[in-house]
C-alpha positions as CSV (number, residue, x, y, z in Angstrom):
1,M,-17.0,0.1,-17.3
2,F,-17.3,-3.7,-17.6
3,Y,-17.6,-6.9,-15.7
4,F,-15.4,-9.9,-16.1
5,L,-17.0,-12.9,-14.3
6,E,-20.3,-14.3,-15.7
7,F,-23.2,-14.1,-13.2
8,D,-26.9,-13.6,-12.7
9,T,-27.8,-12.1,-9.3
10,L,-31.2,-13.8,-9.4
11,R,-29.4,-17.2,-9.2
12,I,-26.8,-16.4,-6.6
13,P,-27.4,-16.4,-2.8
14,E,-27.5,-12.9,-1.5
15,E,-27.6,-10.9,1.7
16,K,-28.1,-7.3,2.7
17,T,-26.1,-5.0,4.9
18,D,-25.6,-1.2,5.1
19,I,-21.8,-1.0,4.9
20,V,-19.1,-3.4,3.8
21,V,-15.4,-2.6,4.6
22,C,-13.2,-4.7,2.3
23,G,-9.8,-5.2,3.9
24,S,-8.4,-5.7,7.4
25,G,-5.3,-3.5,7.5
26,I,-5.1,-0.4,9.7
27,G,-7.3,1.6,7.3
28,G,-10.1,-1.0,7.1
29,L,-10.0,-1.8,10.8
30,T,-10.1,1.9,11.7
31,V,-13.1,2.5,9.5
32,A,-15.0,-0.5,10.9
33,L,-14.2,0.3,14.5
34,T,-15.1,4.0,14.1
35,L,-18.3,3.2,12.4
36,K,-19.3,0.8,15.2
37,E,-18.5,3.5,17.8
38,L,-20.7,5.9,15.8
39,G,-23.6,3.5,16.1
40,L,-23.5,1.9,12.6
41,N,-23.1,-1.8,11.8
42,P,-20.4,-2.5,9.2
43,L,-19.5,-5.9,7.9
44,L,-15.7,-6.6,7.4
45,L,-14.7,-8.7,4.3
46,T,-11.1,-10.0,4.4
47,R,-9.0,-12.5,2.5
48,G,-6.4,-12.6,5.2
49,I,-3.6,-10.8,7.0
50,G,-2.1,-8.0,4.9
51,N,0.7,-5.5,5.0
52,T,-0.1,-3.7,8.3
53,Y,0.6,-6.9,10.2
54,Y,4.1,-7.1,8.7
55,S,5.1,-3.5,9.2
56,Q,8.2,-3.4,11.4
57,G,9.3,0.1,11.8
58,G,6.6,2.2,13.3
59,I,4.2,5.1,13.0
60,A,5.4,8.7,12.6
61,C,3.8,11.5,14.7
62,A,5.1,14.7,16.2
63,V,4.7,13.8,19.9
64,G,8.0,14.7,21.5
65,E,9.7,17.9,22.7
66,G,11.6,19.6,20.0
67,D,9.2,18.3,17.4
68,S,6.0,19.8,15.9
69,P,3.4,19.1,13.3
70,E,5.0,21.9,11.3
71,L,8.4,20.1,11.2
72,H,6.6,16.9,10.3
73,F,4.8,18.8,7.5
74,V,8.1,20.1,6.1
75,D,9.8,16.7,6.2
76,T,6.8,15.1,4.4
77,I,6.8,17.7,1.6
78,R,10.5,17.5,1.2
79,A,10.4,13.7,0.9
80,G,7.5,13.9,-1.6
81,R,9.4,16.4,-3.8
82,N,6.7,19.0,-3.6
83,L,4.1,16.8,-5.4
84,N,2.2,16.3,-2.2
85,D,-1.3,17.8,-1.6
86,P,-0.5,20.4,1.1
87,H,-4.0,20.2,2.5
88,A,-3.8,16.4,2.9
89,V,-0.4,16.7,4.6
90,R,-1.7,19.3,7.0
91,I,-4.5,17.0,7.9
92,L,-2.1,14.1,8.4
93,V,0.3,15.9,10.7
94,D,-2.3,17.9,12.7
95,E,-4.7,15.0,13.3
96,G,-1.9,12.5,13.9
97,L,-1.8,13.2,17.7
98,F,-5.6,12.4,18.0
99,S,-5.0,9.2,16.1
100,I,-2.2,8.0,18.4
101,V,-4.4,8.5,21.4
102,K,-7.2,6.6,19.6
103,L,-4.8,3.7,18.9
104,E,-3.8,3.6,22.6
105,R,-7.5,3.6,23.6
106,W,-8.0,0.6,21.3
107,G,-5.2,-1.2,23.2
108,V,-1.9,-0.4,21.4
109,S,1.0,-0.1,23.9
110,F,3.8,1.9,22.3
111,D,7.3,1.7,23.8
112,K,7.8,4.2,26.6
113,D,10.2,5.0,29.4
114,D,9.9,7.4,32.3
115,K,10.2,10.4,29.9
116,G,7.4,9.3,27.6
117,Y,7.4,7.7,24.2
118,I,10.5,6.1,22.9
119,T,10.9,7.3,19.4
120,T,13.4,6.5,16.7
121,T,14.7,8.2,13.5
122,E,14.1,6.9,10.0
123,G,15.1,8.1,6.6
124,G,13.9,11.6,5.7
125,H,12.9,12.6,9.2
126,S,14.7,15.6,10.8
127,V,14.0,14.4,14.3
128,A,13.2,11.1,16.1
129,R,9.4,10.9,15.8
130,V,8.7,7.3,14.9
131,L,6.7,5.6,17.6
132,K,7.2,1.8,17.8
133,V,6.5,-1.4,19.5
134,K,9.9,-3.0,19.3
135,D,10.2,-4.1,15.7
136,Y,6.7,-5.4,15.3
137,T,4.6,-2.2,15.4
138,G,2.3,-3.3,12.6
139,R,1.6,-6.6,14.3
140,A,0.9,-4.9,17.6
141,I,-1.5,-2.5,16.0
142,Y,-3.3,-5.2,13.9
143,S,-3.7,-7.5,16.9
144,S,-5.1,-4.7,19.2
145,L,-7.5,-3.5,16.6
146,W,-8.6,-7.0,15.7
147,R,-9.3,-7.8,19.4
148,K,-11.3,-4.6,19.6
149,L,-13.2,-5.6,16.5
150,K,-14.2,-8.9,18.0
151,E,-15.1,-7.1,21.3
152,Y,-17.4,-4.8,19.4
153,G,-19.0,-7.7,17.6
154,V,-18.3,-6.6,14.1
155,P,-19.2,-9.5,11.7
156,V,-16.3,-10.8,9.6
157,V,-16.6,-12.7,6.4
158,E,-13.5,-14.4,5.0
159,G,-13.8,-14.0,1.3
160,E,-12.7,-12.0,-1.8
161,L,-14.2,-9.2,-3.7
162,Q,-14.8,-10.0,-7.3
163,E,-17.0,-7.4,-8.8
164,I,-18.6,-4.0,-7.9
165,L,-22.2,-3.9,-9.0
166,G,-23.7,-0.7,-10.3
167,D,-22.8,2.1,-12.7
168,D,-23.0,5.6,-11.2
169,R,-23.5,4.3,-7.7
170,V,-22.5,1.2,-5.7
171,E,-25.5,-1.1,-5.6
172,G,-23.8,-4.3,-4.4
173,I,-20.8,-6.5,-4.6
174,L,-20.0,-10.0,-5.9
175,V,-17.8,-11.9,-3.6
176,T,-16.4,-15.5,-3.3
177,V,-16.7,-17.2,0.0
178,E,-15.2,-20.7,0.3
179,G,-15.0,-20.8,-3.5
180,K,-18.7,-19.9,-4.1
181,L,-20.2,-16.7,-5.4
182,R,-22.4,-14.5,-3.2
183,V,-24.1,-11.2,-3.7
184,I,-24.1,-8.6,-0.9
185,R,-26.5,-5.7,-1.4
186,L,-25.2,-2.6,0.3
187,K,-25.4,1.2,0.6
188,A,-21.7,1.9,1.0
189,L,-18.5,0.1,0.2
190,V,-15.1,0.9,1.6
191,L,-12.0,-0.4,-0.3
192,A,-9.1,-0.9,2.1
193,T,-7.4,-3.6,0.1
194,G,-3.8,-2.5,0.1
195,G,-1.4,-1.5,-2.7
196,A,-0.2,-3.2,-5.8
197,A,3.6,-3.5,-5.3
198,S,3.1,-7.2,-5.8
199,I,3.0,-6.7,-9.6
200,F,6.8,-6.7,-9.4
201,R,9.0,-9.8,-9.4
202,Y,10.7,-8.7,-6.1
203,T,8.3,-7.4,-3.5
204,T,7.9,-7.3,0.3
205,N,4.1,-7.8,0.0
206,P,2.6,-11.0,1.3
207,S,1.0,-13.3,-1.3
208,K,-2.6,-12.3,-0.4
209,A,-1.9,-8.5,-0.6
210,R,-2.2,-8.3,-4.4
211,G,-3.9,-5.0,-4.9
212,D,-6.2,-6.3,-7.6
213,A,-9.2,-4.5,-6.1
214,I,-7.7,-1.3,-7.6
215,G,-8.2,-3.0,-11.0
216,I,-11.8,-3.8,-10.1
217,A,-12.4,-0.1,-9.3
218,M,-10.8,0.8,-12.6
219,R,-13.3,-1.3,-14.4
220,K,-16.0,0.8,-12.9
221,G,-14.5,4.0,-14.5
222,I,-12.7,5.1,-11.3
223,K,-9.6,7.2,-12.0
224,I,-6.2,6.2,-10.6
225,R,-3.8,8.9,-9.4
226,N,0.0,8.9,-9.6
227,P,0.4,5.1,-10.2
228,E,4.0,5.6,-11.5
229,F,5.2,6.2,-7.9
230,I,6.1,2.9,-6.3
231,Q,8.5,2.9,-3.4
232,F,11.2,0.3,-3.3
233,H,12.4,-0.7,0.1
234,P,16.2,-0.7,0.1
235,T,16.9,-3.4,2.6
236,V,15.1,-6.7,1.9
237,F,16.8,-9.9,2.9
238,K,18.3,-11.1,-0.4
239,D,15.9,-13.0,-2.7
240,S,13.0,-13.0,-0.2
241,N,10.1,-10.8,0.9
242,L,11.5,-10.3,4.4
243,L,12.3,-6.7,4.9
244,I,14.8,-5.4,7.4
245,S,13.3,-2.3,8.9
246,E,14.6,1.2,8.2
247,A,14.7,1.5,12.0
248,V,17.8,-0.8,11.9
249,R,19.6,1.9,9.9
250,G,18.1,4.5,12.1
251,E,19.8,2.9,15.1
252,G,23.1,3.1,13.2
253,A,23.6,0.1,11.0
254,F,25.7,0.6,7.9
255,L,25.3,-0.4,4.2
256,V,28.5,-1.8,2.7
257,D,29.6,-3.4,-0.5
258,D,31.5,-6.7,-0.8
259,R,34.7,-4.7,-0.1
260,G,33.3,-3.6,3.2
261,E,33.0,0.1,2.0
262,R,30.1,2.4,2.8
263,F,28.7,4.0,-0.3
264,V,25.5,5.9,0.8
265,N,24.1,7.9,3.7
266,E,21.9,5.3,5.2
267,L,19.3,7.8,6.4
268,E,18.7,9.4,3.0
269,P,15.1,8.9,1.7
270,R,14.4,5.4,0.5
271,D,14.5,6.1,-3.2
272,V,18.1,7.5,-2.8
273,V,19.2,4.5,-0.8
274,A,17.5,2.0,-3.1
275,R,19.1,3.4,-6.2
276,A,22.5,3.4,-4.6
277,I,22.1,-0.3,-3.8
278,Y,20.7,-1.1,-7.2
279,R,23.6,0.5,-9.0
280,K,26.1,-1.4,-6.9
281,M,24.3,-4.6,-7.9
282,K,24.4,-3.6,-11.6
283,E,28.2,-3.3,-11.2
284,G,28.2,-6.9,-10.2
285,K,28.8,-6.2,-6.5
286,R,26.9,-7.5,-3.5
287,V,25.5,-5.3,-0.8
288,F,25.2,-6.0,2.9
289,L,23.7,-4.5,6.0
290,D,26.3,-4.3,8.8
291,M,24.4,-4.7,12.1
292,R,27.5,-5.8,14.0
293,R,28.3,-2.4,15.4
294,L,24.8,-2.1,16.9
295,G,25.5,-5.2,19.0
296,E,28.1,-3.2,20.8
297,K,25.4,-0.8,22.3
298,I,22.1,-2.6,22.2
299,K,20.7,-6.1,22.5
300,L,19.6,-6.9,19.0
301,E,17.3,-9.7,20.2
302,E,15.4,-7.2,22.4
303,R,15.3,-4.2,20.1
304,F,14.6,-6.2,16.9
305,P,13.2,-9.5,18.0
306,T,11.4,-10.3,14.8
307,I,14.4,-9.4,12.5
308,F,16.8,-11.2,14.8
309,S,14.7,-14.3,14.9
310,F,14.3,-14.7,11.1
311,L,18.0,-13.9,10.5
312,R,19.0,-16.7,12.8
313,E,16.5,-19.0,11.1
314,K,18.2,-18.2,7.8
315,G,21.6,-19.0,9.3
316,F,22.9,-15.5,10.0
317,D,24.1,-14.1,13.3
318,P,23.7,-10.3,13.1
319,Y,26.3,-9.9,15.9
320,K,28.9,-11.5,13.6
321,D,27.7,-11.7,10.0
322,L,27.0,-9.2,7.3
323,I,23.4,-9.5,6.1
324,P,22.9,-9.7,2.3
325,V,20.2,-7.3,1.0
326,N,18.6,-6.1,-2.2
327,P,15.8,-3.6,-3.0
328,A,12.2,-4.8,-3.5
329,A,8.9,-3.1,-4.5
330,H,7.3,-2.2,-1.2
331,Y,4.7,0.6,-1.2
332,F,2.2,1.8,-3.8
333,I,2.1,5.6,-3.4
334,G,-0.6,6.1,-6.0
335,G,-4.0,4.6,-6.0
336,I,-7.7,5.3,-6.3
337,D,-8.3,9.0,-6.5
338,V,-10.2,10.1,-3.3
339,D,-11.0,13.3,-1.5
340,M,-10.0,14.1,2.1
341,F,-12.9,12.0,3.3
342,G,-12.2,8.9,1.3
343,R,-14.9,9.5,-1.4
344,T,-14.5,8.5,-5.0
345,I,-16.4,9.8,-8.0
346,M,-18.8,6.8,-7.6
347,E,-21.6,7.4,-5.1
348,G,-21.3,5.1,-2.1
349,L,-17.7,4.0,-3.0
350,Y,-14.9,5.0,-0.6
351,A,-11.2,4.0,-0.3
352,V,-8.6,4.3,2.4
353,G,-5.0,3.2,3.0
354,E,-2.6,2.1,0.4
355,C,-5.1,1.4,-2.3
356,A,-6.2,5.1,-2.1
357,C,-4.3,8.2,-3.1
358,T,-5.0,11.2,-0.9
359,G,-2.0,13.1,-2.1
360,V,-0.2,12.8,1.3
361,H,2.9,11.1,0.0
362,G,3.6,13.1,-3.2
363,A,6.4,11.5,-5.2
364,N,7.9,9.6,-2.3
365,R,6.4,8.4,1.0
366,L,8.2,9.6,4.1
367,A,9.0,6.6,6.2
368,S,6.3,5.5,8.7
369,N,3.7,7.9,7.4
370,S,1.6,5.1,5.9
371,L,0.3,3.7,9.2
372,L,-0.6,7.2,10.2
373,E,-2.4,7.9,7.0
374,G,-4.4,4.7,7.4
375,I,-5.8,5.7,10.8
376,V,-6.2,9.5,10.2
377,F,-8.1,9.1,6.9
378,G,-9.8,5.9,8.1
379,I,-11.4,8.0,10.9
380,R,-12.4,10.8,8.5
381,T,-13.9,8.3,6.0
382,A,-16.0,6.7,8.8
383,Y,-17.4,10.1,9.8
384,R,-18.1,10.9,6.2
385,I,-20.1,7.6,5.8
386,Y,-22.0,8.4,9.0
387,M,-23.1,11.7,7.4
388,D,-23.9,10.1,4.0
389,I,-25.6,6.8,5.0
390,S,-29.0,8.3,5.5
391,R,-29.3,9.4,1.9
392,L,-27.8,6.3,0.4
393,R,-30.2,3.5,-0.6
394,F,-30.4,-0.1,-1.4
395,S,-31.0,-1.5,-4.9
396,E,-33.1,-4.4,-5.8
397,K,-31.9,-4.4,-9.4
398,R,-31.1,-7.7,-11.1
399,F,-27.6,-7.8,-12.6
400,V,-26.7,-10.2,-15.4
401,F,-23.5,-10.5,-17.3
402,R,-22.7,-13.1,-20.0
403,K,-19.8,-13.0,-22.4
404,E,-20.4,-13.2,-26.2
405,K,-17.2,-15.1,-26.6
406,T,-14.3,-16.5,-24.5
407,V,-10.7,-17.2,-25.2
408,K,-8.0,-18.9,-23.3
409,R,-5.5,-16.7,-21.5
410,D,-2.3,-16.5,-23.4
411,L,-0.3,-14.7,-20.8
412,D,2.1,-15.7,-18.1
413,F,1.8,-13.0,-15.5
414,E,5.1,-14.1,-13.8
415,R,6.8,-13.0,-17.0
416,V,5.1,-9.6,-16.8
417,R,6.2,-9.2,-13.2
418,E,9.8,-10.0,-14.3
419,K,9.6,-7.4,-17.1
420,L,8.1,-4.8,-14.7
421,W,11.1,-5.4,-12.4
422,L,13.6,-5.0,-15.1
423,L,12.1,-2.2,-17.1
424,M,9.8,-0.3,-14.7
425,G,11.7,-0.9,-11.4
426,V,14.2,1.2,-9.5
427,E,15.5,2.9,-12.7
428,R,13.5,3.5,-15.9
429,E,14.1,4.6,-19.5
430,G,11.6,5.8,-22.2
431,D,12.4,3.1,-24.8
432,D,12.0,0.3,-22.2
433,L,8.7,1.7,-21.0
434,K,7.4,2.0,-24.6
435,T,8.4,-1.6,-25.2
436,L,6.6,-2.7,-22.1
437,L,3.5,-0.8,-23.0
438,E,3.5,-2.3,-26.5
439,D,3.8,-5.8,-25.0
440,M,0.9,-5.2,-22.6
441,D,-1.2,-3.7,-25.3
442,K,-1.0,-6.9,-27.3
443,V,-3.1,-8.7,-24.7
444,T,-5.4,-5.9,-23.4
445,D,-7.8,-6.3,-26.4
446,T,-8.4,-10.0,-25.7
447,A,-8.1,-9.9,-21.9
448,P,-11.7,-9.0,-21.2
449,Y,-12.7,-12.1,-23.1
450,W,-10.5,-14.6,-21.1
451,E,-12.4,-17.5,-19.7
452,P,-14.3,-16.1,-16.7
453,T,-12.4,-17.7,-13.8
454,V,-11.4,-16.0,-10.6
455,E,-7.7,-16.5,-11.4
456,N,-8.1,-14.8,-14.8
457,R,-10.0,-12.0,-13.1
458,R,-7.2,-11.4,-10.7
459,I,-4.6,-11.4,-13.5
460,L,-6.7,-9.0,-15.6
461,D,-7.0,-6.5,-12.8
462,L,-3.3,-6.7,-12.0
463,L,-2.6,-6.2,-15.7
464,L,-4.7,-3.1,-15.7
465,I,-2.8,-1.7,-12.8
466,A,0.5,-2.6,-14.4
467,R,-0.4,-0.8,-17.6
468,A,-1.5,2.3,-15.6
469,C,1.8,2.4,-13.8
470,T,3.8,2.0,-17.0
471,Y,1.7,4.5,-19.0
472,C,2.1,7.2,-16.4
473,A,5.8,6.5,-16.0
474,Y,6.3,6.8,-19.7
475,N,4.5,10.1,-19.8
476,R,6.3,11.6,-16.8
477,K,9.4,12.7,-18.6
478,E,11.4,13.7,-15.5
479,S,12.8,12.1,-12.3
480,R,11.0,12.9,-9.1
481,G,11.0,11.0,-5.9
482,V,10.8,7.3,-6.4
483,H,10.2,7.7,-10.2
484,Y,13.7,7.8,-11.7
485,R,14.1,8.2,-15.5
486,K,17.7,7.6,-16.7
487,D,16.9,9.6,-19.9
488,F,15.4,12.5,-17.8
489,P,17.4,12.5,-14.6
490,Y,16.2,15.8,-13.2
491,E,13.0,17.3,-12.0
492,R,11.1,19.5,-14.4
493,E,8.7,22.1,-13.2
494,E,6.2,21.4,-15.9
495,F,5.7,18.0,-14.5
496,R,5.1,19.1,-10.9
497,K,1.5,17.9,-11.2
498,D,-0.4,14.7,-10.6
499,S,-0.9,11.9,-13.1
500,Y,-4.3,10.5,-13.7
501,Y,-5.3,7.3,-15.6
502,S,-8.5,5.6,-16.5
503,L,-9.5,2.9,-18.8
504,S,-10.4,5.4,-21.4
505,V,-6.8,5.6,-22.4
506,L,-6.7,1.9,-23.4
């Protein structure tokens, strides 16, 4: 439990507010809006547009005839390889319907026809249950919720979380706004800061969605759950962070190698498809998404306007050309250990969305369950805060931190990202993971003493996350879901349990 930046709260401008929600994806916006509707006054802290905005595919929910929460439950457990928390999954599928209605009341207009919702199929789903807004569902949800936030008058601060103040309970936060430190005294803090797939060389995450707030929480003694499970999106436009939605394959696009031959069932869960592509690439072959046949039955520019537009900008015509793709780190399944109401072990600290681990996804996230998780558990977290806030209290304590010594950072984190991709990516092996751990351990002893800059703080917190992922991957001597060990290629019943990591294992 340590701080990294040097500070003295007596010498830093400060303000006071009951609740700060850190992050403006679907989880954070849901918490803030629900708190406001409950009569509370949250403040939203954001460093910019995150992953929700870029989500193309949709949001899964059992809304149609022939579907049911029970079928959704079974599909989710199957994709998660029985590592899911059944209670969390039951909450997700049963409360999903209420959440879809809530989104519509907040202004989201899902695609419909005269029969109701237009739903599509994605990998791992037994029926078409993914609601969408063309191919920019996340952007539509983000825009609607952001407009509602402004309508409600929720104050927004553009800044970045640096430190959580307090030991057993949250007493405040240290943030940077326009490059200057500020202290915010508060009663409750909600982390909705996104996942940490950006620790890999190839990722779909935007540059500001780094996930380092998970590392900040780790430095407060918070446990991380199942960090070895990182989902790799199979179809990312080659050498970019531009993903091509699973919905494209759901509509019938094929994956082919450079001989034009199909080599995988495109609607298998993402881990299966990603590994099939990765192995083709290891053989020296290129992999392409064939959308040409879709153009025979649908207008691509209408069904997938975002994808169609960026492909044309890159010089590809999806009606005529094969689209080069590769896998990339996409979704962080593990995260801050929370209960079914977003609570952590630290009083006053809550977490929702991709930075949190509710147990919903198990060892592999079922496609389009993440947006649903963000709103379902975002609502529940807001209600829990409403019940808790009367007993939480402000602190007037002075916080001071100075380093006894400082050293220059001798670490190029881009090299770490490259090694993580090569040794901790789609396929893993024990000796590689051990080597990676040893390399990271060489710097963890000195890392807390790096010069106290914001950039060094970010890199330290990402390094802590990277070590957590590698440590738990090394100790999970089996293959399950998105975690694939070449030296242990099968599931082992003794490992059908969650992994936990805290800084005590350093």
